[in-house]
C-alpha positions as CSV (number, residue, x, y, z in Angstrom):
1,M,0.0,0.0,0.0
2,R,1.3,3.4,-1.2
3,N,2.6,5.7,1.9
4,D,0.4,8.8,1.1
5,R,1.6,10.3,4.4
6,L,5.0,10.6,3.4
7,R,4.1,11.3,-0.3
8,S,1.9,14.0,1.0
9,I,4.4,15.7,3.6
10,L,7.2,15.7,0.7
11,L,4.7,17.5,-1.5
12,Q,3.7,20.0,1.0
13,R,7.4,21.0,2.0
14,G,8.3,21.0,-1.7
15,I,11.0,18.3,-1.1
16,T,11.8,15.7,-4.0
17,P,12.7,12.0,-3.3
18,E,16.1,12.9,-4.6
19,Q,16.5,15.8,-2.1
20,L,15.5,13.5,0.7
21,A,17.7,10.7,-0.5
22,A,20.7,13.1,-0.4
23,E,19.8,14.3,3.2
24,I,19.8,11.0,4.6
25,S,22.3,9.4,2.4
26,V,20.4,6.8,0.6
27,D,19.7,5.9,-3.0
28,P,16.7,8.0,-4.5
29,K,15.1,4.8,-5.5
30,S,14.9,3.7,-2.1
31,V,12.9,6.7,-1.2
32,E,10.7,5.9,-4.1
33,R,10.2,2.5,-2.7
34,W,9.1,3.9,0.7
35,I,6.6,5.9,-0.9
36,A,5.4,3.0,-2.9
37,G,4.7,1.2,0.5
38,R,8.0,-0.5,1.6
39,T,9.1,0.1,5.1
40,P,12.6,1.2,5.6
41,Y,15.1,0.2,8.3
42,R,14.6,1.9,11.7
43,R,17.7,4.0,11.3
44,H,16.3,5.5,8.1
45,R,13.0,5.8,9.7
46,Y,14.3,8.0,12.3
47,K,16.3,10.0,10.0
48,V,13.5,10.7,7.7
49,A,11.1,11.6,10.6
50,T,13.7,13.8,12.3
51,Y,14.4,15.7,8.9
52,L,10.8,16.3,8.1
53,G,9.9,17.3,11.8
54,V,7.1,14.6,12.3
55,D,6.8,11.4,14.3
56,E,8.1,8.1,13.0
57,V,4.9,6.4,14.1
58,F,2.7,9.0,12.0
59,L,4.7,8.0,8.7
60,W,4.9,4.2,9.5
61,P,2.3,3.3,12.0
62,D,2.7,-0.3,11.6
63,A,6.5,-0.3,11.8
64,L,6.8,-0.7,15.6
65,S,5.3,-3.3,17.8
66,P,2.8,-2.3,20.7
67,H,5.7,-3.4,23.0
68,Q,8.1,-0.9,21.4
69,I,5.7,1.9,21.4
70,A,4.9,1.4,25.0
71,N,8.3,1.5,26.1
72,A,9.2,4.7,24.0
73,S,6.0,6.3,25.4
74,E,7.2,5.5,29.0
75,S,10.5,7.2,28.1
76,E,8.6,10.5,27.3
77,I,7.9,11.0,31.0
78,I,10.3,13.4,32.5
79,S,8.9,14.0,35.8
80,V,5.4,13.7,37.7
81,Y,4.2,16.4,40.2
82,P,1.5,15.2,42.7
83,H,-0.1,18.7,42.5
84,R,0.2,21.6,40.2
85,W,1.1,24.1,43.0
86,T,4.2,21.9,43.7
87,V,5.7,22.8,40.3
88,P,8.1,25.6,40.9
89,S,7.0,28.9,39.5
90,D,10.4,29.2,37.7
91,M,9.9,25.9,36.1
92,W,7.0,27.3,34.1
93,R,9.2,30.2,33.0
94,N,11.9,27.9,31.9
95,F,9.4,25.7,30.1
96,F,8.2,28.4,27.8
97,E,11.6,30.1,27.5
98,G,12.9,26.8,26.0
99,A,10.3,26.9,23.0
100,E,11.7,28.0,19.7
101,R,8.9,27.1,17.2
102,E,5.5,26.8,18.9
103,I,3.9,27.6,22.3
104,G,0.5,26.1,23.0
105,I,-2.0,26.7,26.1
106,L,-5.0,25.0,26.7
107,V,-7.0,25.8,29.6
108,Y,-10.2,27.2,31.2
109,S,-8.7,30.3,32.7
110,G,-5.0,29.6,33.4
111,M,-5.2,32.3,35.9
112,F,-1.7,31.3,37.6
113,L,-0.1,31.9,34.4
114,A,-1.7,35.2,33.5
115,E,-0.9,36.6,37.0
116,D,2.9,35.8,36.5
117,A,4.5,38.7,34.7
118,G,7.5,36.7,33.9
119,V,5.6,34.0,32.1
120,V,3.7,37.0,29.9
121,N,6.8,38.5,29.1
122,T,8.3,35.3,27.8
123,L,5.4,34.5,25.6
124,R,5.5,38.2,24.1
125,R,9.4,37.8,23.5
126,K,8.8,34.2,22.0
127,A,6.2,35.6,19.8
128,M,8.2,38.5,18.7
129,A,11.1,36.2,17.9
130,G,9.1,34.2,15.6
131,A,7.6,31.4,17.6
132,T,3.7,30.5,17.1
133,V,1.9,31.3,20.4
134,R,-1.7,29.6,20.3
135,I,-3.7,30.3,23.6
136,L,-7.2,28.6,24.1
137,L,-9.2,29.9,26.8
138,G,-12.7,28.6,27.9
139,D,-15.8,30.3,26.5
140,P,-17.0,32.2,29.6
141,D,-20.5,32.2,28.4
142,S,-20.5,28.3,27.6
143,E,-22.3,25.5,29.5
144,E,-19.0,23.6,30.1
145,V,-17.6,26.4,31.9
146,A,-20.6,26.9,34.0
147,Q,-20.5,23.1,34.6
148,R,-16.8,23.2,35.7
149,G,-17.7,26.0,38.0
150,A,-20.4,24.1,39.6
151,D,-18.2,20.9,39.9
152,E,-15.7,23.0,41.8
153,E,-18.4,24.6,43.8
154,I,-17.3,27.9,42.9
155,G,-20.4,28.9,40.8
156,D,-19.7,31.8,38.5
157,N,-16.4,32.5,39.5
158,M,-15.0,30.3,36.8
159,A,-16.3,32.5,34.1
160,A,-15.2,35.5,36.0
161,R,-11.6,34.1,36.3
162,I,-11.7,33.8,32.5
163,R,-12.8,37.2,31.9
164,N,-10.1,38.4,34.0
165,V,-7.5,36.6,32.3
166,I,-8.7,38.1,29.0
167,V,-7.9,41.5,30.6
168,L,-4.5,40.5,32.0
169,L,-3.2,39.1,28.7
170,R,-4.6,42.0,26.5
171,S,-1.1,43.2,25.9
172,L,-0.6,40.0,23.8
173,R,-3.8,40.3,21.8
174,N,-2.0,42.4,19.0
175,I,1.3,40.9,18.7
176,E,2.1,39.1,15.5
177,N,2.2,35.2,16.0
178,V,0.0,35.2,19.0
179,E,-3.5,34.0,18.4
180,F,-6.4,33.6,21.0
181,R,-9.5,31.4,20.6
182,A,-12.2,30.5,22.9
183,H,-13.4,26.8,23.2
184,R,-16.6,24.9,24.6
185,T,-14.8,21.8,25.4
186,I,-15.2,19.5,28.3
187,L,-11.6,19.5,29.5
188,Y,-10.1,16.3,30.9
189,N,-6.6,18.0,30.9
190,S,-5.1,21.3,30.7
191,I,-2.4,21.3,28.0
192,Y,0.8,23.6,28.0
193,R,3.3,23.0,25.1
194,A,6.8,24.1,24.4
195,D,7.9,22.7,21.3
196,D,8.2,18.9,21.9
197,Q,8.0,19.4,25.6
198,L,4.3,19.3,27.3
199,M,3.2,20.0,30.8
200,I,-0.2,18.0,31.3
201,N,-2.4,19.1,34.2
202,T,-4.8,16.6,34.8
203,H,-8.4,17.2,36.0
204,I,-10.2,15.7,38.9
205,Y,-13.7,16.1,39.6
206,G,-14.6,18.3,42.4
207,F,-10.9,19.5,42.8
208,P,-9.5,22.7,41.3
209,A,-6.7,22.1,38.7
210,A,-4.0,23.5,41.2
211,Q,-4.5,20.3,43.4
212,A,-4.3,17.8,40.5
213,P,-1.2,16.0,39.2
214,V,1.0,17.4,36.4
215,L,3.1,15.3,33.9
216,H,6.1,16.7,32.3
217,L,6.7,15.1,29.0
218,R,9.3,15.2,26.1
219,K,8.6,13.7,22.6
220,V,10.7,10.6,22.1
221,A,11.0,8.9,18.9
222,G,8.5,5.9,18.5
223,G,6.4,7.2,21.6
224,D,2.8,8.1,21.1
225,M,1.8,9.8,24.4
226,V,3.0,13.3,23.5
227,T,1.5,13.0,19.9
228,S,-2.1,12.0,21.5
229,Y,-1.9,15.2,23.6
230,L,-1.0,17.3,20.7
231,E,-3.7,15.9,18.5
232,S,-6.2,16.5,21.2
233,F,-4.9,20.2,21.4
234,D,-5.2,20.7,17.6
235,S,-8.8,19.3,17.8
236,V,-9.9,21.6,20.2
237,W,-8.0,24.6,18.4
238,D,-9.9,23.6,15.2
239,K,-13.5,23.7,16.7
240,A,-12.8,26.8,18.8
241,S,-13.6,30.3,17.9
242,P,-11.6,33.4,17.7
243,L,-11.6,35.3,20.9
244,E,-13.6,38.4,20.6
């Protein structure tokens, strides 16, 4: 079966099979055979995925066994914090400071970040340096936000927090490369992205996010945990509306 994913990415990037072959030191006919459906050796899969900036499993989903994927995914875990409040404040700043290409934030309010002038300044500087910054806030008028407020027994305070955050982050609104959207999604996790690293704040029914655990993840070749969260982020982003 033809590898349409590999073929499509090459077309999107304007990369010919000959160019890819030269980059990873193989015969151009090998690349043509990969496009036709042959699975390359692991070392070549890794080089191709790295060069194209995509995941190896995305290009060759059947190349790794479930056991190999599970082992690689476990290696993606850098650390686990029992509660979000146990994550050092400078950790958040250093986390976003390390981003060069993309920063993503998916929350209901994310008040703790909006109140941190160091984090806000980092987002501004990164955007001005060319990084894409995508921020997803809960729609304060949505049923989902109202339900979250009810679950935490804070009522309308959840919507009020979101409105406060919109004001606190107003300095970012007109900066190139920064885009805000409002979502109407039931969040099972808050997601924070800095290139290939993620901070995942899990949600626990009846508890505020600050009391829930945080996973610090980094993408590892062959793993699919980070990829799953990134796909989830993009799914919410695609369904969200530009923030008025």
